[in-house]
N, C-alpha and C positions, 0 to 999 in steps of 0.2 A: 400393485405398487412396487413390489420387490422386483418384478420383471422390468418395470420401467427404470428403476434405479440400476439394475444389472446392465441394461443396454447402455445407459449413460456412462457407467464405469468402464465398460468394454471399449467404448469409443475414446476414452481418455488416453489409453496406452499408445495407439498410433499417433494421436495428436501430440502427445508429449515427446515422442520420438522425433516427429517432424520439427517441433520447436527447437529441440536441442541440436538437431542437425543444421538448421539454418543459423542458429546462434553460433555454433562452432565455426561454420564457414565464414560468417560475417566477421567474427572476432579475428580470425586468421588472415582475412583480406585487408585488415587495417594496416597502415604503414608501420614499420618498425617491428622489433622482436624483443623479447625479455632480456636477451643478452646485451642489447644496446644500452640499457641502464647500467650494466656492469662494466662495459668496455669503452663506451664513447668518450668518457672523461679520463680514461687511463691511457697515457701515451705508450705504456709498455705492452699493451694488449696487441698481440700479433694475430695474423689471420689464422694461424694454427691454433692459438689459444681460443679464438672465437669458435672455431670448428669443434674443438673439444667440448666447449660449453654447449653448443647446439646438440652434440651427441649425448651429453649428460642429461639434458632436458628432453631429449627425444624429438627435437625440432628438425633433425635431418631426415626423418621418416616422411613418406608421402602423407598428405592430409587425410585421405580415407583411412589409412592404417592408424593414424593417431586418434581419429574419432572412434574407431572400433575398439582400440585399446582403452580409451576413456570410458566407453560405454560398458565394456566388460567389468571395469572397476566399479562403476556405478551400480551395476546389477548386484555386486557383492557388498553394496553400501559403503564403498570406499571412494571418496572424492579426490584422492590423491594428496600430494604434498605441495605446499605453496612454493612459488619460485622466489619468495622473499628470502632475505638473509637468515631469518630464523628457521626456515625449512620445516615449519610445523605442519601437521595434518590440516587440510582445509576444513574438515568438519569440526575440529577443535576450535579453530578461529571463529567459525560461524556460530558455534554453540555458545561462545562467550558473548557475542554481540547481539544475537537475535532476540533474547528476552527483553533487552532494553528497547529495541526498535518496536517490537510487537506491543509492548506495554504502552509506549507513548502513542502509537497509532491506533491501538484498540481504544484507549481513553478518548482520543480525538474522534474516532468513528462513533463511539457511544454518545459523546457530546453533540455531534452533528445530528444523530437520530433523535435525541431527546428534544433538541431545540428546533431543528429545521421542519420536522413533520407538523408540530402544532402551529408553527408560523405559517406554513403553506396552507393548512386547513383554515386557519383564521382569515388569511388573506382572500381565499376563495369564497368563503361564506359571506364575508363582508367586502365584497368586490367594490372598488372605487370609493371606499370610505377613506377618511383622513388617515386612519391607522394603516390601511392597505397601501396608501401612497407613501407613507413614511417607511414602511417595511420594504417597499419596492426600491426606494432610494438607497436604503441600507444594503439591499441585495446587489444593486449595480455597483455600489462602492466596493463590496466584497469581490465582485468579478474583476474590477479594474485595479485593485490594489495589489502590487507585486508582493509576494511573500517575504522576500529578503528585506524590502524596504519597511514593511510593517514590523518585522522582527527587530530591526535596528531602532525604529522609533520607540517600541515598547521597552527595549533594553535601556535606551537613554532616559525615558520617563520613569519607569519603575525601578530600574537598577542603579542609575547614576544620580538623577536629580532627587527622587524620593527615597531611594535606598530601601525599598520594601522587599524586593525580590532579587535573588542572585541572577547573574546574567550568563553563567557558563558552568559546565560540569554537571555532576549528578548529586554531589554531597559536599558539605562544608568540611573543613579540617576538624572542627570540633566533633563531628558525627562519628569519627573513628573510635572515640572513647566514651560515647554517650549511651543513654538507655534507649529502649525500643521506641518509646513515644517521641523522643527528640529526633531520632533517626527518621521515623515515619513522617513527622512534620517537616523536617529538613528536606527529605526527598520530594514531598508534595510541593514545597516552595520552589524547588529546582525544576520540577516538571510543569508548573503552571504556565509559564510563558511558552515553552515549546508546544504544549497541547493546544493552547489558544491559537497560536500562529498556524499550526497544522490544520486546525478545524475551521478557520475563518473562511477560506475560499470554498471548501466543501459545503459548509453550512449555507452559504449564499446560493450555490448551485442546486443543492437538494431541495431547499425550500421553494425555489422557483419551479422545479419539476413537480413538486407536490401541489403547488397552487394550480399549475396548468392541468394536471391530471384531475384534480378535484373539480375544477370548473367544467371540465368535459363531462364528468360523471353526473354532477348535479343537474345538468341540462337534459339528461336522458328521461325517457317517458316513464320508466318504472319509478324514478324518484318523484316525478309529478304525481303518479298514482299513489305512492306511499303517503305523500302529503295530503292528497285528496281524501284518503281514508281517515284522516284525523290524527295520524301519529305525531308524537312530539318531534320537534326539530332536532333535538339531540339524538333521538332514536334514528331518524332518517339519515342524519349525517354519520353518526357513529356506527350504526349497524349495517345500513344498506349502501351508503356511498363510499365510506372509508375503505371497505374491503376491496372493492374493485379499483379504487384509485391507488391502492398500494401495490398493485401488481407490477406496473412499470418500475416502481421504486425498488422492488425486490431485485430486479435485474441490475439496477445501478449499484445497489449495495453488494450484490454478488461479485461484480467486477471491481469493487473497491478493495478486495482482499490483496491483489498484487500490489496495490498502492501502499499497503502496510510496510513494504520494504522499499519499493522504488521511489516513493514520494518523500522519503525522509532525508535525501541527500542535502538539500538546501538548509533546512533548519538544524540538522545535526552538525553541519559544518559551522553555521553561525553561532550556535550555542555550545560548541565544543563538546558534543555528546558522543561518547565512544560507541556508536551503534553500527548497524549494517550499512546504512547509507554512506557514512563517512568511510567505512572500510571498502565499500564498492568503488567509490571515487578514487581512493588510493590504489586499489588493485588495477583499475583502468589506466591510471597514469604510469604505473610500474609495469604494465602489460603482464600481470600475474595471471596467466591463462587458467590454471586450475582453480584459483580462487574466484575468478570471474565466472567460469562455467558453473561452479558450485552455487554461487548466488543466483545466477540466471536460472539454474535448475529449480531452486526453491521458488523463485518468482513465477516460473512457468507452472509449477505444481499448484501454487496458490491460485493462479488464474483459472486452472481447470477445476480445482475444488470449489472456487467461487461460482463458476458456471454450473457445476453440479448442484450446489446448494440452491442456486437460483431456480434451476429446473425442478428440484424437489419442492421448493416453496410454491412455485407455480402450480405444481400438481396438487399440493395440499389445499391451495386457495381455490383452484378451478378444477373440479373433477373431470371436466371434458378432456383435459390434457392427458390424464391417466387412461381414459377410455380410448382416446385416439391413438395412444402408443401401442395398443394391442392389435390394431388393424394391420 
């Protein structure tokens, strides 16, 4: 098992290098430069001033040199300084925002797992029943509903008309001078709508995948044999069918890790949540190259870690994968 994990980790290094190289190239091929934000609206900005700014930010160097310099800093765990006016270290800006984004999306992912897998199992076991048809309709509505539209509807209903939940930010003004339990409850009320909106689409998709996988598994011969032996239906489904049906779901969940950051742009903007998604959107609009590359690096790392966790989970569920890796 350790050799299996070691091989996967060894493959992550060149893959991460390739991802960052492509990201750096594509980012710099986009039209415009960071200095455009500072000089385009300034009538006094001369060509000489623009060139000094390009030299200050290192934009006058060839692209390969700039990438190598960035890579050297990353090896030293230095993501550089933001091109924004505050000129703060990129890691400091990311460190402030990433806990909020990870908390919201981790809660969303947990909600998806808790709800979607039982729904998928129930729909497969009770195929073509009335409840299965109702759940299927719910799933298709989840696929078809745009996230931003659903967020606006929930904000109007629960925030404006009913007044039950806040519609923006992370805490109320009163929470600044309140006790622990008030702050905890206030934070939960602020996070409820973003978590629900973030989980809605994923819940529909994962439950459908689970239903499809379970239907395929329960039609296999070994399931028929288990039932012929007189095993209880709960044992057949929970012990024999579920384990094999979960294997494709493991891959989907593994690749959900990069979505913990990348998928938060829409709802963080709508709910005015100061997270990574909102910061990434602002960095792209401002062409803040160091900040963009820092966020992309974290996203790429999460993608590879998710892939590694999926491989390890596969190996734990199916020993044949571990044995095959030694050949």
